[in-house]
PDB file with SEQRES, HELIX, SHEET and CRYST1 records, atoms N, CA, C and O in Angstrom:
SEQRES   1 A   75  MET SER LYS LEU PRO SER ILE SER SER GLY VAL LEU ILE          
SEQRES   2 A   75  LYS PHE PHE ILE SER LYS GLY PHE GLU ILE ASP HIS GLN          
SEQRES   3 A   75  SER GLY SER HIS VAL ILE MET TYR ASN ARG SER LEU LYS          
SEQRES   4 A   75  LYS ARG ALA VAL ILE PRO HIS LEU LYS LYS ASP LEU PRO          
SEQRES   5 A   75  ILE GLY THR ILE LEU THR ILE LEU ARG GLU ALA ASP PHE          
SEQRES   6 A   75  HIS ARG LYS ASP LEU LEU ASP PHE ILE LYS                      
HELIX    1 AA1 SER A    9  SER A   18  1                                  10    
HELIX    2 AA2 ILE A   53  GLU A   62  1                                  10    
HELIX    3 AA3 ARG A   67  ILE A   74  1                                   8    
SHEET    1 AA1 3 GLU A  22  SER A  27  0                                        
SHEET    2 AA1 3 HIS A  30  ASN A  35 -1                                        
SHEET    3 AA1 3 LYS A  40  PRO A  45 -1                                        
CRYST1    1.000    1.000    1.000  90.00  90.00  90.00 P 1           1          
ATOM      1  N   MET A   1       0.847  -1.171   0.000  1.00  0.00           N  
ATOM      2  CA  MET A   1       0.000   0.000   0.000  1.00  0.00           C  
ATOM      3  C   MET A   1       0.892   1.234   0.000  1.00  0.00           C  
ATOM      4  O   MET A   1       1.907   1.287   0.693  1.00  0.00           O  
ATOM      5  N   SER A   2       0.493   2.216  -0.787  1.00  0.00           N  
ATOM      6  CA  SER A   2       1.324   3.407  -0.884  1.00  0.00           C  
ATOM      7  C   SER A   2       1.195   4.275   0.359  1.00  0.00           C  
ATOM      8  O   SER A   2       0.222   4.195   1.110  1.00  0.00           O  
ATOM      9  N   LYS A   3       2.185   5.085   0.541  1.00  0.00           N  
ATOM     10  CA  LYS A   3       2.259   5.929   1.723  1.00  0.00           C  
ATOM     11  C   LYS A   3       1.271   7.087   1.603  1.00  0.00           C  
ATOM     12  O   LYS A   3       1.125   7.680   0.535  1.00  0.00           O  
ATOM     13  N   LEU A   4       0.608   7.397   2.687  1.00  0.00           N  
ATOM     14  CA  LEU A   4      -0.361   8.486   2.724  1.00  0.00           C  
ATOM     15  C   LEU A   4       0.377   9.819   2.838  1.00  0.00           C  
ATOM     16  O   LEU A   4       1.168  10.007   3.762  1.00  0.00           O  
ATOM     17  N   PRO A   5       0.128  10.740   1.917  1.00  0.00           N  
ATOM     18  CA  PRO A   5       0.806  12.040   2.005  1.00  0.00           C  
ATOM     19  C   PRO A   5       0.149  12.914   3.067  1.00  0.00           C  
ATOM     20  O   PRO A   5      -1.001  12.693   3.446  1.00  0.00           O  
ATOM     21  N   SER A   6       0.879  13.885   3.529  1.00  0.00           N  
ATOM     22  CA  SER A   6       0.329  14.855   4.456  1.00  0.00           C  
ATOM     23  C   SER A   6      -0.577  15.799   3.655  1.00  0.00           C  
ATOM     24  O   SER A   6      -0.161  16.337   2.629  1.00  0.00           O  
ATOM     25  N   ILE A   7      -1.811  15.996   4.122  1.00  0.00           N  
ATOM     26  CA  ILE A   7      -2.763  16.824   3.387  1.00  0.00           C  
ATOM     27  C   ILE A   7      -3.333  17.903   4.289  1.00  0.00           C  
ATOM     28  O   ILE A   7      -3.224  17.831   5.513  1.00  0.00           O  
ATOM     29  N   SER A   8      -3.940  18.899   3.674  1.00  0.00           N  
ATOM     30  CA  SER A   8      -4.548  19.983   4.446  1.00  0.00           C  
ATOM     31  C   SER A   8      -5.946  19.569   4.888  1.00  0.00           C  
ATOM     32  O   SER A   8      -6.514  18.608   4.368  1.00  0.00           O  
ATOM     33  N   SER A   9      -6.485  20.292   5.839  1.00  0.00           N  
ATOM     34  CA  SER A   9      -7.831  19.999   6.323  1.00  0.00           C  
ATOM     35  C   SER A   9      -8.861  20.258   5.233  1.00  0.00           C  
ATOM     36  O   SER A   9      -9.905  19.606   5.211  1.00  0.00           O  
ATOM     37  N   GLY A  10      -8.593  21.189   4.336  1.00  0.00           N  
ATOM     38  CA  GLY A  10      -9.515  21.479   3.245  1.00  0.00           C  
ATOM     39  C   GLY A  10      -9.723  20.285   2.337  1.00  0.00           C  
ATOM     40  O   GLY A  10     -10.847  20.019   1.911  1.00  0.00           O  
ATOM     41  N   VAL A  11      -8.651  19.557   2.034  1.00  0.00           N  
ATOM     42  CA  VAL A  11      -8.749  18.354   1.198  1.00  0.00           C  
ATOM     43  C   VAL A  11      -9.539  17.281   1.936  1.00  0.00           C  
ATOM     44  O   VAL A  11     -10.359  16.589   1.332  1.00  0.00           O  
ATOM     45  N   LEU A  12      -9.300  17.138   3.233  1.00  0.00           N  
ATOM     46  CA  LEU A  12     -10.019  16.138   4.018  1.00  0.00           C  
ATOM     47  C   LEU A  12     -11.512  16.472   4.103  1.00  0.00           C  
ATOM     48  O   LEU A  12     -12.355  15.576   4.049  1.00  0.00           O  
ATOM     49  N   ILE A  13     -11.832  17.742   4.234  1.00  0.00           N  
ATOM     50  CA  ILE A  13     -13.235  18.169   4.258  1.00  0.00           C  
ATOM     51  C   ILE A  13     -13.896  17.865   2.914  1.00  0.00           C  
ATOM     52  O   ILE A  13     -15.033  17.394   2.882  1.00  0.00           O  
ATOM     53  N   LYS A  14     -13.202  18.127   1.804  1.00  0.00           N  
ATOM     54  CA  LYS A  14     -13.748  17.820   0.475  1.00  0.00           C  
ATOM     55  C   LYS A  14     -13.955  16.319   0.304  1.00  0.00           C  
ATOM     56  O   LYS A  14     -14.929  15.897  -0.320  1.00  0.00           O  
ATOM     57  N   PHE A  15     -13.048  15.507   0.852  1.00  0.00           N  
ATOM     58  CA  PHE A  15     -13.204  14.055   0.799  1.00  0.00           C  
ATOM     59  C   PHE A  15     -14.477  13.624   1.518  1.00  0.00           C  
ATOM     60  O   PHE A  15     -15.249  12.820   0.995  1.00  0.00           O  
ATOM     61  N   PHE A  16     -14.694  14.159   2.711  1.00  0.00           N  
ATOM     62  CA  PHE A  16     -15.882  13.779   3.476  1.00  0.00           C  
ATOM     63  C   PHE A  16     -17.162  14.259   2.788  1.00  0.00           C  
ATOM     64  O   PHE A  16     -18.177  13.563   2.822  1.00  0.00           O  
ATOM     65  N   ILE A  17     -17.126  15.418   2.176  1.00  0.00           N  
ATOM     66  CA  ILE A  17     -18.299  15.905   1.435  1.00  0.00           C  
ATOM     67  C   ILE A  17     -18.594  14.966   0.264  1.00  0.00           C  
ATOM     68  O   ILE A  17     -19.757  14.679  -0.021  1.00  0.00           O  
ATOM     69  N   SER A  18     -17.554  14.490  -0.411  1.00  0.00           N  
ATOM     70  CA  SER A  18     -17.761  13.572  -1.536  1.00  0.00           C  
ATOM     71  C   SER A  18     -18.335  12.235  -1.079  1.00  0.00           C  
ATOM     72  O   SER A  18     -18.924  11.510  -1.882  1.00  0.00           O  
ATOM     73  N   LYS A  19     -18.171  11.902   0.186  1.00  0.00           N  
ATOM     74  CA  LYS A  19     -18.687  10.645   0.733  1.00  0.00           C  
ATOM     75  C   LYS A  19     -20.052  10.819   1.402  1.00  0.00           C  
ATOM     76  O   LYS A  19     -20.528   9.907   2.078  1.00  0.00           O  
ATOM     77  N   GLY A  20     -20.680  11.978   1.220  1.00  0.00           N  
ATOM     78  CA  GLY A  20     -22.034  12.168   1.721  1.00  0.00           C  
ATOM     79  C   GLY A  20     -22.137  12.913   3.042  1.00  0.00           C  
ATOM     80  O   GLY A  20     -23.233  13.037   3.590  1.00  0.00           O  
ATOM     81  N   PHE A  21     -21.033  13.406   3.561  1.00  0.00           N  
ATOM     82  CA  PHE A  21     -21.066  14.162   4.805  1.00  0.00           C  
ATOM     83  C   PHE A  21     -21.418  15.618   4.514  1.00  0.00           C  
ATOM     84  O   PHE A  21     -21.145  16.128   3.427  1.00  0.00           O  
ATOM     85  N   GLU A  22     -22.018  16.271   5.484  1.00  0.00           N  
ATOM     86  CA  GLU A  22     -22.333  17.697   5.396  1.00  0.00           C  
ATOM     87  C   GLU A  22     -21.680  18.409   6.562  1.00  0.00           C  
ATOM     88  O   GLU A  22     -21.494  17.826   7.630  1.00  0.00           O  
ATOM     89  N   ILE A  23     -21.335  19.668   6.357  1.00  0.00           N  
ATOM     90  CA  ILE A  23     -20.806  20.463   7.467  1.00  0.00           C  
ATOM     91  C   ILE A  23     -21.980  20.794   8.382  1.00  0.00           C  
ATOM     92  O   ILE A  23     -22.917  21.485   7.984  1.00  0.00           O  
ATOM     93  N   ASP A  24     -21.914  20.294   9.607  1.00  0.00           N  
ATOM     94  CA  ASP A  24     -22.971  20.530  10.581  1.00  0.00           C  
ATOM     95  C   ASP A  24     -22.778  21.887  11.248  1.00  0.00           C  
ATOM     96  O   ASP A  24     -23.686  22.718  11.268  1.00  0.00           O  
ATOM     97  N   HIS A  25     -21.588  22.096  11.792  1.00  0.00           N  
ATOM     98  CA  HIS A  25     -21.253  23.385  12.391  1.00  0.00           C  
ATOM     99  C   HIS A  25     -19.745  23.448  12.629  1.00  0.00           C  
ATOM    100  O   HIS A  25     -19.028  22.468  12.428  1.00  0.00           O  
ATOM    101  N   GLN A  26     -19.292  24.596  13.053  1.00  0.00           N  
ATOM    102  CA  GLN A  26     -17.883  24.781  13.384  1.00  0.00           C  
ATOM    103  C   GLN A  26     -17.792  25.249  14.821  1.00  0.00           C  
ATOM    104  O   GLN A  26     -18.507  26.162  15.236  1.00  0.00           O  
ATOM    105  N   SER A  27     -16.913  24.624  15.574  1.00  0.00           N  
ATOM    106  CA  SER A  27     -16.710  24.971  16.967  1.00  0.00           C  
ATOM    107  C   SER A  27     -15.239  25.326  17.145  1.00  0.00           C  
ATOM    108  O   SER A  27     -14.381  24.445  17.205  1.00  0.00           O  
ATOM    109  N   GLY A  28     -14.957  26.609  17.227  1.00  0.00           N  
ATOM    110  CA  GLY A  28     -13.569  27.050  17.320  1.00  0.00           C  
ATOM    111  C   GLY A  28     -12.832  26.724  16.040  1.00  0.00           C  
ATOM    112  O   GLY A  28     -13.229  27.156  14.957  1.00  0.00           O  
ATOM    113  N   SER A  29     -11.752  25.955  16.163  1.00  0.00           N  
ATOM    114  CA  SER A  29     -10.961  25.610  14.981  1.00  0.00           C  
ATOM    115  C   SER A  29     -11.283  24.206  14.476  1.00  0.00           C  
ATOM    116  O   SER A  29     -10.488  23.624  13.737  1.00  0.00           O  
ATOM    117  N   HIS A  30     -12.433  23.652  14.860  1.00  0.00           N  
ATOM    118  CA  HIS A  30     -12.824  22.313  14.423  1.00  0.00           C  
ATOM    119  C   HIS A  30     -14.112  22.372  13.623  1.00  0.00           C  
ATOM    120  O   HIS A  30     -15.066  23.048  14.005  1.00  0.00           O  
ATOM    121  N   VAL A  31     -14.127  21.649  12.497  1.00  0.00           N  
ATOM    122  CA  VAL A  31     -15.318  21.541  11.661  1.00  0.00           C  
ATOM    123  C   VAL A  31     -15.978  20.202  11.991  1.00  0.00           C  
ATOM    124  O   VAL A  31     -15.341  19.151  11.906  1.00  0.00           O  
ATOM    125  N   ILE A  32     -17.252  20.247  12.368  1.00  0.00           N  
ATOM    126  CA  ILE A  32     -17.986  19.038  12.694  1.00  0.00           C  
ATOM    127  C   ILE A  32     -18.848  18.686  11.494  1.00  0.00           C  
ATOM    128  O   ILE A  32     -19.691  19.471  11.061  1.00  0.00           O  
ATOM    129  N   MET A  33     -18.618  17.482  10.963  1.00  0.00           N  
ATOM    130  CA  MET A  33     -19.346  17.020   9.779  1.00  0.00           C  
ATOM    131  C   MET A  33     -20.213  15.836  10.181  1.00  0.00           C  
ATOM    132  O   MET A  33     -19.864  15.071  11.080  1.00  0.00           O  
ATOM    133  N   TYR A  34     -21.368  15.695   9.492  1.00  0.00           N  
ATOM    134  CA  TYR A  34     -22.314  14.649   9.853  1.00  0.00           C  
ATOM    135  C   TYR A  34     -22.896  14.015   8.605  1.00  0.00           C  
ATOM    136  O   TYR A  34     -23.201  14.705   7.632  1.00  0.00           O  
ATOM    137  N   ASN A  35     -23.050  12.693   8.635  1.00  0.00           N  
ATOM    138  CA  ASN A  35     -23.690  11.959   7.554  1.00  0.00           C  
ATOM    139  C   ASN A  35     -24.984  11.381   8.099  1.00  0.00           C  
ATOM    140  O   ASN A  35     -24.958  10.495   8.953  1.00  0.00           O  
ATOM    141  N   ARG A  36     -26.112  11.873   7.612  1.00  0.00           N  
ATOM    142  CA  ARG A  36     -27.412  11.466   8.137  1.00  0.00           C  
ATOM    143  C   ARG A  36     -27.726   9.999   7.850  1.00  0.00           C  
ATOM    144  O   ARG A  36     -28.299   9.322   8.704  1.00  0.00           O  
ATOM    145  N   SER A  37     -27.368   9.495   6.682  1.00  0.00           N  
ATOM    146  CA  SER A  37     -27.707   8.114   6.343  1.00  0.00           C  
ATOM    147  C   SER A  37     -26.877   7.108   7.141  1.00  0.00           C  
ATOM    148  O   SER A  37     -27.394   6.062   7.536  1.00  0.00           O  
ATOM    149  N   LEU A  38     -25.608   7.406   7.382  1.00  0.00           N  
ATOM    150  CA  LEU A  38     -24.742   6.509   8.151  1.00  0.00           C  
ATOM    151  C   LEU A  38     -24.803   6.772   9.651  1.00  0.00           C  
ATOM    152  O   LEU A  38     -24.349   5.951  10.449  1.00  0.00           O  
ATOM    153  N   LYS A  39     -25.359   7.908  10.030  1.00  0.00           N  
ATOM    154  CA  LYS A  39     -25.396   8.337  11.435  1.00  0.00           C  
ATOM    155  C   LYS A  39     -23.982   8.394  12.020  1.00  0.00           C  
ATOM    156  O   LYS A  39     -23.733   7.941  13.138  1.00  0.00           O  
ATOM    157  N   LYS A  40     -23.063   8.964  11.232  1.00  0.00           N  
ATOM    158  CA  LYS A  40     -21.663   9.106  11.641  1.00  0.00           C  
ATOM    159  C   LYS A  40     -21.293  10.574  11.701  1.00  0.00           C  
ATOM    160  O   LYS A  40     -21.822  11.394  10.951  1.00  0.00           O  
ATOM    161  N   ARG A  41     -20.383  10.895  12.600  1.00  0.00           N  
ATOM    162  CA  ARG A  41     -19.891  12.249  12.738  1.00  0.00           C  
ATOM    163  C   ARG A  41     -18.375  12.236  12.611  1.00  0.00           C  
ATOM    164  O   ARG A  41     -17.717  11.287  13.037  1.00  0.00           O  
ATOM    165  N   ALA A  42     -17.828  13.286  12.025  1.00  0.00           N  
ATOM    166  CA  ALA A  42     -16.381  13.440  11.890  1.00  0.00           C  
ATOM    167  C   ALA A  42     -16.010  14.839  12.361  1.00  0.00           C  
ATOM    168  O   ALA A  42     -16.637  15.823  11.972  1.00  0.00           O  
ATOM    169  N   VAL A  43     -14.992  14.916  13.197  1.00  0.00           N  
ATOM    170  CA  VAL A  43     -14.505  16.194  13.699  1.00  0.00           C  
ATOM    171  C   VAL A  43     -13.133  16.426  13.081  1.00  0.00           C  
ATOM    172  O   VAL A  43     -12.195  15.662  13.312  1.00  0.00           O  
ATOM    173  N   ILE A  44     -13.030  17.495  12.289  1.00  0.00           N  
ATOM    174  CA  ILE A  44     -11.800  17.777  11.552  1.00  0.00           C  
ATOM    175  C   ILE A  44     -11.225  19.107  12.024  1.00  0.00           C  
ATOM    176  O   ILE A  44     -11.903  20.132  11.946  1.00  0.00           O  
ATOM    177  N   PRO A  45      -9.978  19.108  12.517  1.00  0.00           N  
ATOM    178  CA  PRO A  45      -9.363  20.380  12.892  1.00  0.00           C  
ATOM    179  C   PRO A  45      -9.089  21.211  11.643  1.00  0.00           C  
ATOM    180  O   PRO A  45      -8.499  20.716  10.682  1.00  0.00           O  
ATOM    181  N   HIS A  46      -9.507  22.447  11.655  1.00  0.00           N  
ATOM    182  CA  HIS A  46      -9.357  23.325  10.490  1.00  0.00           C  
ATOM    183  C   HIS A  46      -8.163  24.243  10.736  1.00  0.00           C  
ATOM    184  O   HIS A  46      -8.298  25.350  11.257  1.00  0.00           O  
ATOM    185  N   LEU A  47      -6.986  23.743  10.343  1.00  0.00           N  
ATOM    186  CA  LEU A  47      -5.730  24.458  10.567  1.00  0.00           C  
ATOM    187  C   LEU A  47      -5.197  24.990   9.242  1.00  0.00           C  
ATOM    188  O   LEU A  47      -5.614  24.536   8.176  1.00  0.00           O  
ATOM    189  N   LYS A  48      -4.291  25.934   9.306  1.00  0.00           N  
ATOM    190  CA  LYS A  48      -3.691  26.492   8.096  1.00  0.00           C  
ATOM    191  C   LYS A  48      -2.561  25.618   7.569  1.00  0.00           C  
ATOM    192  O   LYS A  48      -2.118  25.797   6.435  1.00  0.00           O  
ATOM    193  N   LYS A  49      -2.096  24.685   8.371  1.00  0.00           N  
ATOM    194  CA  LYS A  49      -1.004  23.808   7.938  1.00  0.00           C  
ATOM    195  C   LYS A  49      -1.547  22.401   7.690  1.00  0.00           C  
ATOM    196  O   LYS A  49      -2.709  22.111   7.977  1.00  0.00           O  
ATOM    197  N   ASP A  50      -0.692  21.536   7.157  1.00  0.00           N  
ATOM    198  CA  ASP A  50      -1.086  20.157   6.888  1.00  0.00           C  
ATOM    199  C   ASP A  50      -1.338  19.402   8.190  1.00  0.00           C  
ATOM    200  O   ASP A  50      -0.703  19.662   9.212  1.00  0.00           O  
ATOM    201  N   LEU A  51      -2.281  18.461   8.127  1.00  0.00           N  
ATOM    202  CA  LEU A  51      -2.599  17.643   9.294  1.00  0.00           C  
ATOM    203  C   LEU A  51      -1.577  16.521   9.442  1.00  0.00           C  
ATOM    204  O   LEU A  51      -1.096  15.990   8.441  1.00  0.00           O  
ATOM    205  N   PRO A  52      -1.240  16.155  10.675  1.00  0.00           N  
ATOM    206  CA  PRO A  52      -0.341  15.006  10.868  1.00  0.00           C  
ATOM    207  C   PRO A  52      -1.002  13.721  10.371  1.00  0.00           C  
ATOM    208  O   PRO A  52      -2.226  13.591  10.410  1.00  0.00           O  
ATOM    209  N   ILE A  53      -0.191  12.779   9.909  1.00  0.00           N  
ATOM    210  CA  ILE A  53      -0.688  11.528   9.344  1.00  0.00           C  
ATOM    211  C   ILE A  53      -1.524  10.763  10.376  1.00  0.00           C  
ATOM    212  O   ILE A  53      -2.576  10.221  10.037  1.00  0.00           O  
ATOM    213  N   GLY A  54      -1.074  10.715  11.610  1.00  0.00           N  
ATOM    214  CA  GLY A  54      -1.803  10.002  12.657  1.00  0.00           C  
ATOM    215  C   GLY A  54      -3.186  10.580  12.889  1.00  0.00           C  
ATOM    216  O   GLY A  54      -4.137   9.836  13.126  1.00  0.00           O  
ATOM    217  N   THR A  55      -3.309  11.890  12.825  1.00  0.00           N  
ATOM    218  CA  THR A  55      -4.603  12.551  12.988  1.00  0.00           C  
ATOM    219  C   THR A  55      -5.531  12.193  11.831  1.00  0.00           C  
ATOM    220  O   THR A  55      -6.713  11.917  12.040  1.00  0.00           O  
ATOM    221  N   ILE A  56      -4.998  12.198  10.615  1.00  0.00           N  
ATOM    222  CA  ILE A  56      -5.794  11.844   9.439  1.00  0.00           C  
ATOM    223  C   ILE A  56      -6.306  10.411   9.566  1.00  0.00           C  
ATOM    224  O   ILE A  56      -7.484  10.151   9.322  1.00  0.00           O  
ATOM    225  N   LEU A  57      -5.433   9.488   9.943  1.00  0.00           N  
ATOM    226  CA  LEU A  57      -5.822   8.087  10.058  1.00  0.00           C  
ATOM    227  C   LEU A  57      -6.870   7.876  11.149  1.00  0.00           C  
ATOM    228  O   LEU A  57      -7.779   7.063  10.984  1.00  0.00           O  
ATOM    229  N   THR A  58      -6.751   8.594  12.252  1.00  0.00           N  
ATOM    230  CA  THR A  58      -7.736   8.481  13.328  1.00  0.00           C  
ATOM    231  C   THR A  58      -9.097   8.996  12.883  1.00  0.00           C  
ATOM    232  O   THR A  58     -10.117   8.375  13.181  1.00  0.00           O  
ATOM    233  N   ILE A  59      -9.129  10.115  12.178  1.00  0.00           N  
ATOM    234  CA  ILE A  59     -10.391  10.670  11.678  1.00  0.00           C  
ATOM    235  C   ILE A  59     -11.034   9.693  10.698  1.00  0.00           C  
ATOM    236  O   ILE A  59     -12.244   9.474  10.752  1.00  0.00           O  
ATOM    237  N   LEU A  60     -10.244   9.106   9.809  1.00  0.00           N  
ATOM    238  CA  LEU A  60     -10.763   8.134   8.848  1.00  0.00           C  
ATOM    239  C   LEU A  60     -11.317   6.896   9.559  1.00  0.00           C  
ATOM    240  O   LEU A  60     -12.388   6.404   9.206  1.00  0.00           O  
ATOM    241  N   ARG A  61     -10.593   6.401  10.549  1.00  0.00           N  
ATOM    242  CA  ARG A  61     -11.026   5.198  11.269  1.00  0.00           C  
ATOM    243  C   ARG A  61     -12.331   5.430  12.020  1.00  0.00           C  
ATOM    244  O   ARG A  61     -13.199   4.557  12.032  1.00  0.00           O  
ATOM    245  N   GLU A  62     -12.482   6.593  12.645  1.00  0.00           N  
ATOM    246  CA  GLU A  62     -13.704   6.895  13.388  1.00  0.00           C  
ATOM    247  C   GLU A  62     -14.919   6.991  12.470  1.00  0.00           C  
ATOM    248  O   GLU A  62     -16.045   6.747  12.904  1.00  0.00           O  
ATOM    249  N   ALA A  63     -14.699   7.344  11.203  1.00  0.00           N  
ATOM    250  CA  ALA A  63     -15.807   7.459  10.241  1.00  0.00           C  
ATOM    251  C   ALA A  63     -15.946   6.190   9.394  1.00  0.00           C  
ATOM    252  O   ALA A  63     -16.721   6.173   8.439  1.00  0.00           O  
ATOM    253  N   ASP A  64     -15.206   5.132   9.732  1.00  0.00           N  
ATOM    254  CA  ASP A  64     -15.238   3.851   9.018  1.00  0.00           C  
ATOM    255  C   ASP A  64     -14.770   3.944   7.571  1.00  0.00           C  
ATOM    256  O   ASP A  64     -15.327   3.285   6.692  1.00  0.00           O  
ATOM    257  N   PHE A  65     -13.756   4.754   7.323  1.00  0.00           N  
ATOM    258  CA  PHE A  65     -13.116   4.809   6.021  1.00  0.00           C  
ATOM    259  C   PHE A  65     -11.725   4.223   6.145  1.00  0.00           C  
ATOM    260  O   PHE A  65     -11.187   4.082   7.243  1.00  0.00           O  
ATOM    261  N   HIS A  66     -11.149   3.882   4.994  1.00  0.00           N  
ATOM    262  CA  HIS A  66      -9.813   3.308   4.964  1.00  0.00           C  
ATOM    263  C   HIS A  66      -8.854   4.255   4.248  1.00  0.00           C  
ATOM    264  O   HIS A  66      -9.260   5.168   3.529  1.00  0.00           O  
ATOM    265  N   ARG A  67      -7.596   4.006   4.468  1.00  0.00           N  
ATOM    266  CA  ARG A  67      -6.536   4.805   3.844  1.00  0.00           C  
ATOM    267  C   ARG A  67      -6.680   4.796   2.323  1.00  0.00           C  
ATOM    268  O   ARG A  67      -6.454   5.811   1.663  1.00  0.00           O  
ATOM    269  N   LYS A  68      -7.059   3.640   1.775  1.00  0.00           N  
ATOM    270  CA  LYS A  68      -7.205   3.487   0.326  1.00  0.00           C  
ATOM    271  C   LYS A  68      -8.298   4.415  -0.230  1.00  0.00           C  
ATOM    272  O   LYS A  68      -8.161   4.938  -1.336  1.00  0.00           O  
ATOM    273  N   ASP A  69      -9.373   4.617   0.531  1.00  0.00           N  
ATOM    274  CA  ASP A  69     -10.443   5.516   0.086  1.00  0.00           C  
ATOM    275  C   ASP A  69      -9.913   6.929  -0.121  1.00  0.00           C  
ATOM    276  O   ASP A  69     -10.228   7.575  -1.120  1.00  0.00           O  
ATOM    277  N   LEU A  70      -9.116   7.400   0.816  1.00  0.00           N  
ATOM    278  CA  LEU A  70      -8.558   8.749   0.712  1.00  0.00           C  
ATOM    279  C   LEU A  70      -7.521   8.831  -0.406  1.00  0.00           C  
ATOM    280  O   LEU A  70      -7.468   9.828  -1.126  1.00  0.00           O  
ATOM    281  N   LEU A  71      -6.698   7.794  -0.558  1.00  0.00           N  
ATOM    282  CA  LEU A  71      -5.701   7.790  -1.632  1.00  0.00           C  
ATOM    283  C   LEU A  71      -6.372   7.819  -3.002  1.00  0.00           C  
ATOM    284  O   LEU A  71      -5.901   8.504  -3.910  1.00  0.00           O  
ATOM    285  N   ASP A  72      -7.478   7.075  -3.155  1.00  0.00           N  
ATOM    286  CA  ASP A  72      -8.214   7.093  -4.424  1.00  0.00           C  
ATOM    287  C   ASP A  72      -8.796   8.471  -4.703  1.00  0.00           C  
ATOM    288  O   ASP A  72      -8.833   8.906  -5.854  1.00  0.00           O  
ATOM    289  N   PHE A  73      -9.247   9.159  -3.670  1.00  0.00           N  
ATOM    290  CA  PHE A  73      -9.814  10.504  -3.828  1.00  0.00           C  
ATOM    291  C   PHE A  73      -8.737  11.511  -4.233  1.00  0.00           C  
ATOM    292  O   PHE A  73      -8.985  12.384  -5.065  1.00  0.00           O  
ATOM    293  N   ILE A  74      -7.554  11.393  -3.653  1.00  0.00           N  
ATOM    294  CA  ILE A  74      -6.473  12.337  -3.934  1.00  0.00           C  
ATOM    295  C   ILE A  74      -5.956  12.178  -5.363  1.00  0.00           C  
ATOM    296  O   ILE A  74      -5.612  13.167  -6.010  1.00  0.00           O  
ATOM    297  N   LYS A  75      -5.900  10.946  -5.860  1.00  0.00           N  
ATOM    298  CA  LYS A  75      -5.346  10.690  -7.199  1.00  0.00           C  
ATOM    299  C   LYS A  75      -6.340  10.878  -8.274  1.00  0.00           C  
ATOM    300  O   LYS A  75      -6.020  10.699  -9.449  1.00  0.00           O  
TER     301      LYS A  75                                                      
END                                                                             
């Protein structure tokens, strides 16, 4: 499996929107996204710099996505 690149929160938010999530609200520097059909929530820190790989993987795991899903979206 190829290595996951460091990405910005904007790319991660676009990925979640493409998977059916909507921006529910923003609390401070975190964007809370919700998918009504899956009843899943994702909390994404909205920073000006790239997110750490571990943070990206944790957000993906909590929303039941895999690394491959994000890699396919980026390419």
